[in-house]
C-alpha positions in Angstrom: 176.1 135.7 193.8 179.0 135.8 196.3 181.8 138.4 196.1 185.3 137.4 195.2 186.6 140.9 195.7 185.2 143.1 198.5 186.3 146.2 200.4 186.4 146.6 204.2 187.9 149.3 206.4 189.7 151.0 203.5 191.3 147.9 202.1 190.6 145.5 199.2 190.1 141.8 200.0 190.2 138.5 198.1 187.6 135.8 199.0 188.8 132.8 197.0 187.5 129.9 199.1 185.1 129.0 201.9 187.0 125.9 203.0 188.6 126.0 206.4 189.8 123.2 208.7 188.7 125.1 211.8 185.4 126.1 213.4 186.6 128.9 215.7 184.2 129.8 218.4 184.6 133.5 217.5 184.6 133.1 213.7 183.2 136.2 212.0 181.3 134.1 209.4 179.0 132.8 212.1 177.6 136.3 212.4 176.2 136.9 208.9 176.5 136.4 205.2 178.7 139.4 204.3 181.2 142.0 205.5 182.1 145.5 204.3 181.0 146.0 200.7 180.1 142.3 200.3 176.5 141.3 200.5 177.5 137.7 200.6 180.9 135.9 200.9 179.4 132.5 200.7 180.7 130.9 197.5 178.9 128.1 195.7 182.3 126.6 195.1 185.9 127.7 194.8 186.1 130.1 191.9 188.5 129.1 189.0 191.6 131.2 188.4 189.9 132.4 185.2 186.9 133.7 187.2 189.2 135.3 189.8 191.3 137.1 187.0 188.1 138.3 185.4 187.0 139.9 188.7 190.4 141.5 189.1 190.3 142.9 185.5 186.9 144.6 186.2 187.8 146.0 189.7 189.3 149.4 190.2 192.3 148.9 192.5 193.6 152.5 192.1 192.6 153.6 195.6 194.5 150.7 197.2 198.2 149.9 197.7 197.6 146.5 199.3 195.3 143.5 198.7 194.4 141.2 201.6 193.6 137.5 201.1 191.0 136.9 203.7 187.4 135.9 203.0 185.0 133.3 204.5 187.6 130.6 204.4 191.3 129.9 204.8 193.1 131.1 201.7 195.8 128.4 201.7 193.0 125.9 201.2 193.2 127.2 197.6 197.0 127.5 197.6 197.6 127.2 193.8 194.9 129.9 193.1 196.3 132.0 196.0 199.8 132.0 194.5 198.6 132.6 190.9 196.2 135.3 191.9 198.9 137.1 194.0 201.3 137.0 191.1 198.6 138.4 188.7 197.8 141.2 191.1 201.5 142.1 191.3 202.0 142.0 187.6 198.8 144.0 186.7 198.8 146.5 189.6 202.1 146.3 191.5 200.1 145.8 194.7 201.5 144.6 198.1 200.0 141.3 199.1 199.0 140.4 202.7 197.8 137.0 203.7 195.5 136.5 206.7 195.9 132.8 207.7 195.2 130.3 210.4 198.7 129.0 209.9 197.7 125.4 209.1 198.7 125.5 205.4 201.3 122.7 205.8 198.7 120.3 207.3 196.1 121.4 204.8 198.4 120.8 201.8 200.4 117.9 203.3 203.8 119.5 202.7 205.9 122.5 203.8 204.4 125.6 202.0 206.0 128.8 203.4 208.7 128.7 200.8 206.1 128.8 198.0 205.0 132.3 199.2 208.5 133.8 198.8 208.5 136.9 196.5 204.7 136.7 196.3 203.3 137.5 199.8 204.7 140.6 201.4 203.2 140.2 204.8 201.3 137.5 206.7 199.1 137.7 209.7 198.8 134.3 211.5 196.0 133.7 214.0 197.7 132.4 217.1 194.6 132.7 219.3 195.8 130.5 222.2 198.9 130.0 224.3 199.0 126.2 224.1 197.7 123.3 222.1 194.9 122.3 224.4 193.5 125.9 224.5 193.9 126.2 220.8 192.0 123.0 220.2 189.2 124.3 222.4 188.8 127.6 220.6 189.7 126.7 217.0 188.1 123.2 217.0 190.5 122.2 214.1 189.9 119.0 212.3 193.6 118.3 212.8 193.2 118.0 216.6 196.3 118.4 218.7 198.5 118.4 215.7 197.3 121.9 214.7 199.0 124.1 217.2 202.6 122.9 216.9 202.1 122.9 213.1 201.0 126.5 213.3 204.1 127.5 215.2 206.4 125.7 212.8 204.7 127.3 209.8 205.1 130.8 211.4 208.8 130.1 212.1 209.3 129.0 208.4 207.5 132.1 207.2 210.2 134.3 208.8 212.6 132.9 206.2 210.5 133.8 203.2 208.1 136.6 204.0 209.3 140.1 204.9 206.7 140.8 207.6 205.2 138.1 209.8 202.8 138.8 212.6 200.7 136.8 215.1 197.2 137.9 216.1 194.9 137.1 218.9 191.3 138.1 219.4 190.5 140.2 222.4 188.0 137.6 223.8 191.0 135.8 225.4 191.7 136.4 229.1 194.4 138.7 230.1 196.4 135.8 231.4 196.1 134.0 228.0 197.1 137.1 226.1 200.1 137.5 228.3 201.2 133.9 227.6 200.6 134.5 223.8 202.9 137.6 224.1 205.6 135.5 225.7 205.4 133.0 222.8 205.5 135.8 220.2 208.5 137.4 222.0 210.4 134.1 222.2 209.7 133.5 218.4 210.6 137.2 217.6 207.2 137.6 215.9 205.2 140.7 216.7 201.7 140.1 218.3 198.7 142.2 217.4 195.5 142.0 219.6 192.5 142.5 217.3 189.0 143.4 218.2 186.4 140.7 217.9 184.0 141.8 215.2 180.5 140.9 216.5 
């Protein structure tokens, strides 16, 4: 049975969907079935909100101040459950909520979505992972094609209006030149950039 809640590197994580519109060349889920405390993060199907709440009720969150939505899928693929789960976590445990996202929520859900996260998500980390649309398509292999990158940037800009902390990330497999170009984009958009280590 797949884990809905797991721990990794001292944080608690929510795994609420395996759906994702991308097939990133460096995706961690290509490397194995689990991560951290999870033996498997491969869900048979998206858990219901009742199943998610039952897992929350049976989990000890006392060592944690933050919960991260990041499993073997893009959390905004299950946007309604993401929102309701985050609200439930705040009500029950007064936890900070961080969302790790590919930034394609608006394309996934067919509408602007950043405003729906206001007051619910405290911080968001958006995978930039490329300095331009062509490079992004090559590494992310999104089903949205060349629409994906500009939509990601627009979503990130929108998030600044509604979420207290917005960050971009890139994986350190990019070339130095590409990372420098990503830094330039992040500076122009006034969104901090974090370079994260590729977990092999």
